[in-house]
C-alpha positions, 0 to 999 in steps of 0.5 A: 319107462313110465310109472303111474303116480296112482299105482294101487289107488283103486276104489270100488264103484258105487251107485248113488242110489237116488232116482233118475233125473234129467241127464246133463248129456252131451249135444250129439248134434254138434256140427262137423269140424271144418277142413278149412285151411288156416293159411289165410287168417292165422298164418304168422305175420311176415314181420313176426321176428320184429314183433314182441309176441307177448299174449295180452288179455283182450278187452273185457267185452269178451269176458262173458263167462261169469264162472271164471273158466275162460279168458281171451288172449290176443296174439299180436304176432299171429300164430307161431310158425310151428302151430298146428291148427285143426279147424278152429282148434290149436295144438296143446303146445301152442295153447300152453305157450299162449294162454298166460300160464293158466291151468289150460284145458283147451283153447280155440280161435275166437275169429273162427266158425264152421266155415273156417278161420275169418280171413285177416282177423286178429288172432284171439284165443279162447283159453278155457280153464276151471279150478275144481272137479272136472272130467276129461274134456273132449276135443272140440268142447265149447266153453260153458256159460253158467249164469245163475249167479248162485255161487254153490249152484254155479260150482256144481253146474260147472262140474255137471257140464264138465262131467257130462262132456266127459261122456263124449270124451270117453266115447271118443277115447274108446273109439280112437283106442280101438283104431290104434289097436290098443289092448282090450282092457284099455278100451273096456275101461274107457267104455266103463268110464263113460258110464261113470261120467254119466252118473257123475253128471246126473249127481252133480246136476242134482246138487246144482239144482238143489243150490239154485244152479242150472247146468248148461248142456255141453256143446261139442264140435265133431273133430277128426281122429287125432294121431297117436301122438296127439291122443297121448298129448290130450291124455297127458293134459286131460287125464294124467294131470287134469283127472289126477288132480281132480281125483285128489281134489274130490277126495279132499272135498269128500272129507271136508264138505260141511254138507253131508249130501255133498260129501257122499256124492263126492266120495263116490265121484272121487273113487271113480275119478281115481280109476280114470286117472290111473287109466290115463297113466296106463294109456300113456305108458302103452302109447309111449312105447309105440312112439319114436324118440322125438314124439316121446319127447314131445309128449313129455314136454306137453306133460311137463307144460301141463304140470307147470300150468297147474302150478301157476294157476290162480286159486278159484275165487270163492266166498268162505261160506261156499268154500266151507259147504263144498269143501274146496280147499283154501288157496294155501291148501290148494297150492300145497296139494298141487305141490304134492302132486307135481312133486310125485309126478316129476319123481315117478312119471318119466318117459324114456327118451 
């Protein structure tokens, strides 16, 4: 059986009461995912058994993401033989094993385009992670480029980008849950969450602009519907771990941010994100009951890998002034929050074998 570590943590929704502004909405015109086969460029090398397959950080010329949310890793032996490639996107297991132990949110092949994987190109992964409040990332989300260099503005610009992208994530989730004939309460909750995330994006955008930031517009590649086990892997990483920790972090910040407007905004966001995290655990419990034992173990490994990545990730570099204003925990406090969450999840969230 599976138990949610957020059982009973239900809070009221509340509008922010402020006037409408430009919405940091998703890019609905994103290109369709390619059906190109990965067999040319990304197949494992014939001499893979002789190769020391240790991912290495690629030259800094790739490091064009000043918000610290991405890094680029070269796989010297190519992709593992059991890797699953969908367009330019890799399965979560391969990402987790190849991205250097960061708090992984997603990864994709750099030498790839809408036309498919570039033949004979080096296998370089764009591994994206962000420390801070984040919504549920949709499959096919491109990395953000936050460039204002205003620390507090950038913090909320990154948050607005991720919350805005979550609108698409929950729309997709609702559609995919319907396709798998999920209970109506889950599809309704996914629809409600999309509305919440749009409100979060607008509130975060206001904070970003107030502090000199400029929220980037999310770009999302259209992807095919995942299998049930793939949907549950995404749910485990993005919802059960990502949104659960995001809700915990938002709750912490809502109590400690020195700016009163930030506290009010994060208090409302924290209540919604707690509900979204609870929804993720409910989806995982429902879906796991439909899987065969090997697929349940696969989802369990993904959940455990996401927890391990959360434990290993470095603290977000921030000035003390910015940290105090936004209420972000100092590194020792953040590690303590992570330990508390991972201990609770490992104690209560168990998938039957």
